[in-house]
TORFIVEX-423028 format. One record per residue (C-alpha): y, z, x; residue in one letter. Coordinates in pm, whole numbers, plus 50000, padded with zeros to 5 digits. Layout:
+-------+-------+-------+------+
!    c2 !    c3 !    c1 ! code !
+-------+-------+-------+------+
!     Y !     Z !     X !    a !
...
+-------+-------+-------+------+
//
This chain:
+-------+-------+-------+------+
!    c2 !    c3 !    c1 ! code !
+-------+-------+-------+------+
! 60344 ! 20098 ! 74552 !    m !
! 60496 ! 19876 ! 74885 !    r !
! 60250 ! 19918 ! 75178 !    f !
! 60351 ! 19843 ! 75559 !    q !
! 60087 ! 19576 ! 75712 !    p !
! 59923 ! 19794 ! 75928 !    d !
! 59630 ! 19684 ! 76113 !    p !
! 59573 ! 20044 ! 76265 !    s !
! 59461 ! 20114 ! 75899 !    s !
! 59220 ! 19876 ! 75863 !    v !
! 59074 ! 19951 ! 76193 !    i !
! 59045 ! 20300 ! 76054 !    a !
! 58845 ! 20208 ! 75744 !    a !
! 58601 ! 19987 ! 75922 !    e !
! 58541 ! 20265 ! 76176 !    i !
! 58500 ! 20510 ! 75870 !    a !
! 58248 ! 20290 ! 75702 !    f !
! 58050 ! 20264 ! 76008 !    n !
! 58033 ! 20610 ! 76052 !    r !
! 57962 ! 20666 ! 75682 !    l !
! 57655 ! 20453 ! 75721 !    a !
! 57542 ! 20655 ! 75999 !    q !
! 57573 ! 20982 ! 75862 !    d !
! 57489 ! 20911 ! 75483 !    k !
! 57296 ! 20565 ! 75471 !    g !
! 57387 ! 20226 ! 75501 !    q !
! 57360 ! 20093 ! 75148 !    w !
! 57559 ! 20454 ! 75029 !    t !
! 57839 ! 20366 ! 75262 !    a !
! 57847 ! 20014 ! 75101 !    f !
! 57833 ! 20128 ! 74751 !    r !
! 58142 ! 20425 ! 74860 !    a !
! 58368 ! 20150 ! 74977 !    t !
! 58321 ! 19855 ! 74775 !    a !
! 58573 ! 19693 ! 74533 !    a !
! 58429 ! 19715 ! 74168 !    d !
! 58425 ! 19282 ! 74214 !    d !
! 58329 ! 19291 ! 74579 !    a !
! 58065 ! 19006 ! 74691 !    v !
! 57813 ! 18989 ! 74966 !    m !
! 57545 ! 18754 ! 75078 !    f !
! 57186 ! 18847 ! 75050 !    v !
! 57183 ! 18572 ! 75160 !    p !
! 57277 ! 18424 ! 74821 !    r !
! 57621 ! 18526 ! 74699 !    k !
! 57584 ! 18841 ! 74444 !    v !
! 57805 ! 19102 ! 74282 !    l !
! 57801 ! 19361 ! 74568 !    a !
! 57782 ! 19699 ! 74313 !    k !
! 57506 ! 19526 ! 74076 !    d !
! 57284 ! 19424 ! 74397 !    w !
! 57363 ! 19757 ! 74578 !    l !
! 57247 ! 19980 ! 74271 !    k !
! 56918 ! 19877 ! 74355 !    k !
! 56885 ! 19920 ! 74719 !    q !
! 56738 ! 20238 ! 74895 !    a !
! 56909 ! 20355 ! 75247 !    d !
! 56681 ! 20205 ! 75517 !    p !
! 56577 ! 20494 ! 75770 !    p !
! 56838 ! 20382 ! 75989 !    a !
! 57158 ! 20190 ! 75951 !    s !
! 57276 ! 19898 ! 76103 !    v !
! 57604 ! 19999 ! 76352 !    s !
! 57935 ! 19766 ! 76389 !    w !
! 58206 ! 19757 ! 76539 !    t !
! 58554 ! 19545 ! 76471 !    p !
! 58711 ! 19326 ! 76739 !    s !
! 58990 ! 19192 ! 76545 !    v !
! 59194 ! 19252 ! 76260 !    v !
! 59421 ! 19052 ! 76057 !    y !
! 59654 ! 19170 ! 75774 !    v !
! 59867 ! 19015 ! 75531 !    s !
! 60259 ! 19044 ! 75519 !    c !
! 60291 ! 19266 ! 75249 !    d !
! 59999 ! 19473 ! 75378 !    g !
! 59752 ! 19467 ! 75050 !    r !
! 59498 ! 19199 ! 75184 !    l !
! 59329 ! 19245 ! 75568 !    a !
! 59010 ! 19078 ! 75718 !    a !
! 58812 ! 19237 ! 76029 !    s !
! 58529 ! 19066 ! 76227 !    t !
! 58294 ! 19181 ! 76519 !    g !
! 57951 ! 19256 ! 76614 !    n !
! 57656 ! 19453 ! 76485 !    w !
! 57348 ! 19589 ! 76637 !    t !
! 57044 ! 19683 ! 76412 !    r !
! 56823 ! 19959 ! 76533 !    p !
! 56546 ! 19699 ! 76597 !    d !
! 56776 ! 19576 ! 76898 !    g !
! 56864 ! 19227 ! 76706 !    s !
! 57265 ! 19147 ! 76709 !    v !
! 57496 ! 18949 ! 76501 !    g !
! 57854 ! 18937 ! 76398 !    y !
! 58022 ! 19001 ! 76060 !    f !
! 58345 ! 18959 ! 75865 !    t !
! 58490 ! 19183 ! 75605 !    t !
! 58774 ! 19111 ! 75365 !    i !
! 58988 ! 19460 ! 75294 !    w !
! 59200 ! 19470 ! 74970 !    r !
! 59408 ! 19814 ! 74917 !    r !
! 59361 ! 19945 ! 74586 !    d !
! 59641 ! 20130 ! 74367 !    k !
! 59586 ! 20452 ! 74547 !    k !
! 59643 ! 20265 ! 74881 !    g !
! 59280 ! 20302 ! 74989 !    t !
! 59110 ! 20001 ! 75150 !    w !
! 58798 ! 19841 ! 74975 !    r !
! 58599 ! 19588 ! 75091 !    w !
! 58554 ! 19242 ! 74861 !    v !
! 58366 ! 19044 ! 75106 !    l !
! 58081 ! 19118 ! 75359 !    d !
! 57942 ! 18860 ! 75506 !    h !
! 57766 ! 18805 ! 75860 !    g !
! 57453 ! 18642 ! 76034 !    d !
! 57228 ! 18711 ! 76302 !    r !
! 57283 ! 18561 ! 76673 !    l !
! 57090 ! 18565 ! 76971 !    a !
! 57335 ! 18675 ! 77152 !    t !
! 57634 ! 18908 ! 77069 !    p !
! 57974 ! 18746 ! 77041 !    r !
! 58198 ! 18825 ! 77330 !    p !
! 58384 ! 19128 ! 77265 !    a !
! 58763 ! 19176 ! 77362 !    p !
! 58818 ! 19483 ! 77609 !    d !
! 59077 ! 19623 ! 77287 !    y !
! 59084 ! 19595 ! 76924 !    l !
! 59327 ! 19364 ! 76834 !    t !
! 59549 ! 19357 ! 76516 !    g !
! 59749 ! 19081 ! 76422 !    k !
! 60015 ! 19063 ! 76096 !    v !
! 60063 ! 18728 ! 75915 !    a !
! 60432 ! 18612 ! 75945 !    t !
! 60649 ! 18737 ! 75659 !    c !
! 60895 ! 18445 ! 75720 !    k !
! 60862 ! 18186 ! 75437 !    r !
! 60841 ! 17784 ! 75486 !    g !
! 60939 ! 17513 ! 75239 !    a !
! 60627 ! 17515 ! 74974 !    t !
! 60713 ! 17146 ! 74983 !    s !
! 60612 ! 17167 ! 75345 !    a !
! 60279 ! 17361 ! 75313 !    g !
! 60441 ! 17706 ! 75319 !    g !
! 60289 ! 17970 ! 75124 !    p !
! 60474 ! 17959 ! 74797 !    p !
! 60680 ! 18244 ! 74636 !    p !
! 60469 ! 18537 ! 74474 !    p !
! 60452 ! 18475 ! 74095 !    a !
! 60606 ! 18702 ! 73857 !    a !
! 60451 ! 19036 ! 73897 !    p !
! 60203 ! 19160 ! 73559 !    d !
! 60338 ! 19468 ! 73429 !    k !
! 59963 ! 19579 ! 73354 !    d !
! 59794 ! 19400 ! 73674 !    g !
! 59776 ! 19473 ! 74022 !    p !
! 60093 ! 19295 ! 74226 !    p !
! 60049 ! 18939 ! 74322 !    p !
! 59948 ! 18856 ! 74648 !    a !
! 60179 ! 18719 ! 74895 !    d !
! 59935 ! 18401 ! 74991 !    r !
! 60011 ! 18494 ! 75376 !    s !
! 59664 ! 18560 ! 75441 !    l !
! 59387 ! 18322 ! 75276 !    l !
! 59009 ! 18335 ! 75224 !    w !
! 58731 ! 18157 ! 75114 !    t !
! 58361 ! 18210 ! 75074 !    a !
! 58186 ! 17890 ! 74965 !    d !
! 57805 ! 17842 ! 74936 !    v !
! 57639 ! 17521 ! 74907 !    a !
! 57329 ! 17428 ! 74679 !    p !
! 57082 ! 17441 ! 74965 !    d !
! 57229 ! 17809 ! 75088 !    g !
! 57465 ! 17700 ! 75394 !    a !
! 57768 ! 17889 ! 75331 !    r !
! 58122 ! 17893 ! 75483 !    r !
! 58377 ! 18179 ! 75469 !    v !
! 58729 ! 18119 ! 75647 !    t !
! 59025 ! 18319 ! 75653 !    v !
! 59355 ! 18143 ! 75712 !    r !
! 59689 ! 18304 ! 75841 !    m !
! 60050 ! 18230 ! 75789 !    w !
! 60241 ! 18150 ! 76124 !    t !
! 60580 ! 18069 ! 75968 !    g !
! 60519 ! 17706 ! 76022 !    e !
! 60185 ! 17652 ! 75844 !    g !
! 59840 ! 17813 ! 75792 !    y !
! 59609 ! 17901 ! 76107 !    e !
! 59204 ! 17927 ! 76085 !    t !
! 59139 ! 18256 ! 76232 !    v !
! 58805 ! 18265 ! 76112 !    i !
! 58550 ! 18060 ! 76055 !    d !
! 58217 ! 18135 ! 75946 !    d !
! 57958 ! 17889 ! 75914 !    q !
! 57567 ! 17970 ! 75849 !    v !
! 57310 ! 17687 ! 75820 !    g !
! 57108 ! 17568 ! 75524 !    a !
! 56812 ! 17848 ! 75423 !    a !
! 56483 ! 17766 ! 75573 !    v !
! 56236 ! 17743 ! 75306 !    p !
+-------+-------+-------+------+
//
């Protein structure tokens, strides 16, 4: 199945995710929208479905709003980032990595964020950006062409949107998202969280 690289569909998925959390419960919403291989930080990196099955919904959910969305050229992968607020008034930021399933539904594969003293500045308008589809020469650092499709598996990624989620032994973590511009990769998200305090 072919998909359009449509940032508005990712924004809609993120808004619906937040609405589900407010209506049905925070962890209920996370369970309902996660991919089977999704990971999250609590604060260690865990397989989300295993961790979430043991969690009861809190009395009131965290609330969040995306600020900007980045989408791969083939429309199969996306990253969204924005601010969250807890019922106690504490604030922070989030980054969510989204992937389309075989039916075309966006499922989150990474949830990351941290608390902040003050919210990050939010733009006046939600912004959506699509990676450049133009391929550079692989030898010059451009994204290689997709591998041959596996007849039984999902289509290969186009490599126009790449992400990493690394955790150091001391608990420090870093989530990055890089987007292909046609000339090279631009780092569009670089979330860094310091070591866990013992």
